[in-house]
N, C-alpha and C positions, 0 to 999 in steps of 0.2 A: 305764674305772673312774674315778669321781670322786676327786679328791685328798683327802687328810686335811685337815680344815679347822679344826683347833685349837679344838674345843669350841664351835663356832658355835651360837648359839641357834636357836629355831624359825624356820621359813620359811613364808611364805604363797605363795611362788611356785609356780604350777602349771607354768610353763615354767621349768625349772631350769638353763637354759643358763649364766647367769652364775655361779651357785654351782658348777656342774660345772667351770668353767674358771678358778677361783681357783688361784693358785700352789700347788704342793705344800707341805705343812707345814714342811719343812726349808728352804724358801726365803723364808719370811715374815720380816719384820722383827719385832723385839721391840716389843710394844705396852705402853705404860705408862699404865694406865687409872685410876690413883689420882685420885679427885676427879671422875671422869666416869662417873656411874652413871645408867643409863637402864633403863626397864622392858623386859622381853623383847619386847613388841610395841610398835612405834613407827612412826608414819607421819609423815614430816617435812612432807608437804603439809598435814596436819591441824594440826600443831604451829605452823605459820606463819600459819594462817588461823583456822579454827574455834576452836582452843584460845585464840587471842588474843582472840576475841570473848567467850569464856567468862570470860576474865580481866578483862573490862571495857573492852577497847580498841575495841569495835565502832564507835564514832563517830570514832575517830582516823583521820587520813588515812594510808592505807597506800601508795598509788601516785599519783604525779603524772605526767601525760603526755597527749599528744594533746588538749590544751586542757581537761583536767578533772582533778579530784581524786576518788579512790575511797577510801572508808572500808574498814576491816577487814571490816565486815559485808557491804559490797558485794563485796569481793574473795572472801570466803567463799562467798557465794551464786553468784557468777560461776563460780568454780572447781568448785563442786558441780554446777552445770548442765553444764559442759563434761565433767566426769568421768562423769556419767550418759550423755552422748552417746557418749563413747569406749567405755564398757563395754557399753552396751545396743545401740547402733546400729552401732558399728564393730567390735565384737568384741575389743577390747583385753583381754587376760588378764594376771593377775599374773605378772610375770617377762618378759613380752614386751619387746623393745627398741623404743623409740620415738625417732625423730629429730625435733628441732624446728629449723626454719630460719627465722630472723627477725633483723631489726635489734633494737637495744635499744628496747623499748616495753612498756607495761603488758600487752598481749595476750600477748607472749612469756612473761612471768612467770606469767600466769594459765594458759596452756596447760601450762607446766612443772609447776606445782603440781597441776593437774587430772590430768595423766598420772601423777604421783606418788601422788595419792590413789587412782587406779585400780590401783595396784600395779605400774606399768610401770617399766622401767629406762630412764632418759632420757639421750639424747645431744643436748646443745645444740650447734648448729653455726653457724659464721660466715656471714653473708650473702654474702661475697665468694667463697666456695668455688665452684668449677666442677664440672660433672657428673663428671669423672674423679676429682676429689678426694672428692666425695660418695660415689661408688661404692666407693672404697677403704675408707671408714668403714663404709658399709652392709655390705660383704662381711666386714669384720673382725668386726663385732658381730652379724652376721646379723640386721639390723634389719628388722622386719616392717611397721612403720607410720611414716609421715612426716607431720608437721603443718607446713604451710608457709604463711608470709605470702603471700597471693595475688600480691603485687607481685614476688615472687622465685620464681615457679613454674617458669619456663622450664628452668633448670638441673636442678631437682628432677625435672621430667617427663622430661628427657633421661636422667637417671640411672635412673629407674624403668623405662624401656623395655627396658633390657638386664639389669636386676637379677633374679637368681633368688630373692632373699630378700624384697624389698620387695613386700608384698601390696597396700597401700593408701597413696595420697598424697591427703591431705585439706587443703584450703585453709582458712585463717582470716584474718580481717580485722585487720591490724596497725594500722589507723587508727582503731579504736574505732567504726566505723559498723556493725559486727556484720552485715555483708552478705556472708558467704561460707558455704561448705557446713557447716563445723563450727559456726559461729555459729548458723545456721538450725536445725541439729539440736538445739542446746542451748536454743533460745529458749523452748520450752514445758516444759522439764524442771523437776522440783522443785528447790527451793533447799537441800534436805537430801540428803545422800548418805552412805551407810554406807561409809566408806572402807575399803579392804582393810587388814586387820590385819597389815601387814607386820612381819617381825621386825626388831629393831634391827640385826641382822647381815645383813639382806637388802640386796643391792646396789640402790642408788637412782639412782646417777649413774655414767655412764662419761665420763671426761674424756680426750679425745685430746690428746696433748702437741703444743704448737705448734712445737717445734723438731725434730720427727721427720723423719729422712731414711730412705729405704727404706720398708718396710711400716709403717703407722701403729701407734703404741703406745696402747693404751687402758688408762687407770688406773681401778681399780674402787673406788668409795666407797659405804659403807653409810649407811643412814638416820642412825645415831648419829653418823657422821663429820660430817655436815652441821651437826648441832647442836653438835658439839665445837668447830668453828672459831668459832662464835658465843659459846659459853659459855667458851671459852678466850681467844683473841685479842680479840674484840670487847668482851667484858665486862671482862677484866683490863686490857687496854692502852687501849682507846678509851673505856671506861666509858659505853657507849651508853645513852641515856635516851629516853623517848617523845617528848621535845621535839626530838630530832635530825632533821635533814633531810640525806639523803645525795645526793651528785652524783658523777659521774665519767664517764670516756670509755672504759674497757675494755669490750670486748664481753662480754655475759652468757655467751657461748659459752666464755669462759675462766673457770676457777675463781676467778681473782683478781676478775674482774668480777661473777660470780655471788654470791660472798661479800659483796663490798663494796657492791653495788648492789641486792641482794635479800635474802640470808639475814640479814645483820647488822641492817638496819633492821627487817625483819619479825619477827625473834626478840624484839625489845624494844619493840614498839609505836611505832617511829619511822616516818618517811616516806621512801620511795625515789623519787627524781626520775629518770624513765626517758625520756630525750629522744634521738631519733635524730640531732639536730643537736648533740649534746654533744661536738663535736670540740674539741681544745685551744684554738683561737682564740676559740671561743664560751663557754668555761668561765667566764671572768670575768663576763660578762653574766648567765650562768645562776646563778652563785653570788649575785650581787646581786639578781636578780629573785625567787628562791625563798628567800632568806635561808638558804642552805645552811650547815650547821655542820660537815660532814665531807666531804672531797673525796678521791676515789680516782683516781689515774692514774700514769703512768710518768714518770720523770725528764725524758725528752725532751719530753713534753707540758707539764710544769711550765715548762720553759725557753721554750717557745712562749708560754705564758700570761704569763710575765714580759715578753716582748717586746711582747705585746698590751696590757699594763697601762698605762693612762694615770694621770696624777696624781690624777684625780678618782675612781679606782676605790675602791669601798667594800666591803672584805672583812671588815667588823667582825663579821659573823655567824659567820664561819668560826672554828672552834676547833681543827681538825686537818686537816692536809694529809698524807695517807698516800701514800708513794712506794714502789713495788715494780715488779718486772718486769725492771729493770736496776739496776745499782748507781747510787746517787745521788752525782754528783760534788760535791765540797765547794763549788765556786763557785756551783752552782745552789742548794744548801742555804743558803749565806751570803747570796746575793742575795735569796732568798725571804724570809728572816727580816728582812733589812734593809728590804725594800720593804713587807712586810705586817705585821711584828711578830708573826706567827703561827708556831707550831712546825711543823716538817716532820719527820715520823716515817719514817725509812728502815726498810725491812724486807725480808726475803727469804723467798720461798715457793717452791713447786714444784707442778706439776699432780699429781705423784706423792703429795705430802703434802697436797694440797687447797688449802692457803692458807698464810699467813705463819706461820713458826715461830721466827724470830729477828727482834728489832725493838728500836728505840729507844723510850723512854717520854717522856711529857710532862715529867716532872721530871728526865729523864736522857737528853739527846740531844746529839750532837756531830757535827761534820763528819767525813766520810770514815770513818764508823763505823756498822756495822749493828746494834750493841747486844748484847743478851743473849737467851737463849732465852725464848720465851713459856712461861707456866705449863704444866707437864706435859711439857716437852721437855728433852732434854739434848743437848749438842753437844760435839764434840771435833775436833781437827785431827790427821790421820794421814798417814803416809808411804805409799809404794806397797805396802808389805808389811802395812799395817794397824796399825802401831805408832804410838802417840801421839807427836807431835813436841814439842820444847821451845817454851815461850812465845816469841812473836816470829818463829817460823819458819813460812814459807808451806808449806801442805800441802793435803791433800784434806779437805773438810768432811764430817763424819759426824754424823748426827742420828738421834735416836729419840724417840718420844713416843706420844701416844694414837692417832695416825694414821700410817700408813706405806705404802710402795709395795706395791701389788698389781697387777701387770700382768695383763691377761686373756690367757691362753694364749700366753705369750711367753717365749722363752728368755732375753731380755734382763733378766728378773727377777734372774738369778744375778749379773749385773754391778752392778745397782743396790743390792742388799742384800748386805752383808758382815758375817758374824758377828752378825746381828741389827740392824746399823746401816744406815741409808739413806745411800748415797754419792751426793750430789746432783749431782756434776759441777762443783762450784765450788771454786776455790782460795781459801783464807782463811788468816789468822793470828790467833791469840788473844794479846792483850797481857797484861801482868803483872797487870792488874786484872780479867781475865776477859772483856773486851769483844772482840767478833769484828769483824774488818776484812776486807772483800772485796778480793781481789787480782785475780782474773780467772776466767772459766770455765776449767776445767782445760785445755781444748783451745785457749784463747786466750792462754796464757802464751807469750811470745816469748823464744826463746833466741838471743841475738845475740853472737857472738864469746865465748861462754862465760858471758855475763851473762843472768840471768833478769830479764825486763822484763814488768811487768803492763801491758797495754794501757790499762785504765781509769785508771791513774795518769797516763799520758801525756795521755789525753783530758782529765782534770781540769786539767792544766797548760795545755793549749791553750784550754780553755773560759774560763780566767781572762784571756785576751787579748780586748780589745774587738772585734777583727776577726772573731771566731769565733762563729757562731750555733750550729752543731752540728758534731760531728766523730766519727769512728770510727777507731780505730787497729788495724791488723792487722800480722801478720808476713808479709813477702814473701821468697821464696828469693833468696839472693845468693851469687855464686860465692866471694867471699873470706870473708864473715862468716857464711855458712850461712843466716842470716836477717837482714833489716833491719826496723826499725820504719818503717811507712808510714802516714801520716795522710791521711784523706779529710776534707776541710774544706768546710763551707758557710759562705760569707763574709757578714758583716753589711753592710747598706746603708751606702754611703759609703766602702767599702774596695775596693780594686782587686786582684783576683787577679793574681798574676804573681811573677816571680823576687824582686822586692823584698820582697813579703809573705812568701814562703817563708823568706827569710833572717831576717826579723823574727820569725816564729813559731819558727823553730829556736833563735834566740838567747833568746827568751822562755822556752822550755822548759828550755834549759840553765841559765838563771838561777833557775828555779823548783824543779826537781828535779835529781837527779844528772845531770851533762852527758851521760854515756854513753847515757842513755835517750831522747835527742832523736830526732825522726823524720828519718831521712836522706832519705826520700822524702815529698813533700807533694803531694797531688793535690787540685785544687779541683773541687767538684761542686755542682750546683744543689739536689740533694736526696739524702738517704741512704735506702737500701732499708730498709723496716721491716715488721714484722708488724702486724696490726690492733690489737694491744695496745700498740704503740709500741716494741717491742723492735727494736733495730738488727740487721739481718741481715748480720753481718760475713762469713759464708761467701760471700755473693753478691759482696762486694767482693774476696774472695780469688780468685774465679772470673773 
């Protein structure tokens, strides 16, 4: 029996699997919808393409990549042809789950938008996933179709051989040569497509959480949610205009990347630069070449960019550097502003909430501070029993707004949502002025000899030393102290790892923050383990 679904609007889904597997009504978060009104029927694929042409943006550049620029009219035509092929030749029906496997490039965005126009529920996946990881996602979402960049077909084909759900794997050309099965099917199709009249409350996107251990968690997002992140954060905080050019390194498979590199620019007639070589060391050159105005990436990537920046770097086009995915250490924030003169906006989001919900603003940003809630959101800091804690006290972050956690068929929903609030898994404190400050992930708080120590605070202290390029701090078991602070450090050129540097770093931390927080163990490493979005995988250091 399908769960009660809180007066959801009409659905166009013939395949009702996602709506049938929404959480029960009593496990939903409160949704604060004031100011976010959308019609009963809404297809986000249309809103970001054909609707933009109708608004007069047809000749504006929509996508940059693979050696060419595509206008909104070209993108609308391209996606409509692809949607015809999906619906007519391949049998994609509204509500079917579709997986897309590709690196960041214009073709991936076009395939995503086309599948959305055809009424599918899309899962964007990272190119580095192996067959076993793909199988876990396919099985969880009962995915019937996979559209895969032909250069990445091997692991997808291996997954398909053993899958009981995957019916078709179809290749597309991520290089814009249009010489693959899906491209050939679309070639002779009309440039007009009657998109499926999906409901605003139809699931459009399944986001699999990057930090998942055990069985993967799929977060369910409606068509309206994808517009909300643009009409909230991108409009209110970034003030996106058609003149903006977006760049960044996060994979489109992550909601942080999909929002910042596709949804936000396309919602407002701006340009999205989608380059497979947009790795942190190349970002400075890319910003200069394309006169980018908005950059999206993680703090670790900005630190690499700072190291790669020479005195002749011209970032005058850039008006905003958005940082999320991990907390932004004060030394990175301060060095960025010192070197570029440009603001860096720290924010926090979650796959469960789709995108950023607390952030700094252009006229109100400061170091070691995540800011205040985005329009439409509320936040508080609570204790283990759910009671709000006094200002200045570290506790669990609780958030609610127009978007909230809806895991697909997953008992972990009951842990994420408490009394209508989303419990993000982050430890924060709120200062007397209502600004929120990140302390650690709840499971990254280190308790040593009775002291609560936030790893990111120690990391920020270490990063202010010239010998440290990157670092990660974890707690390690200790016979006498229960746990000690252990730092894993990547050393800058010209500095020698060894006992002398260990002592220097320990003394530096003691002089920068409370001495009891210093790392009693320091280990040097050539590189830190990271996810594709740049998050440091501290659990791997613990292991």
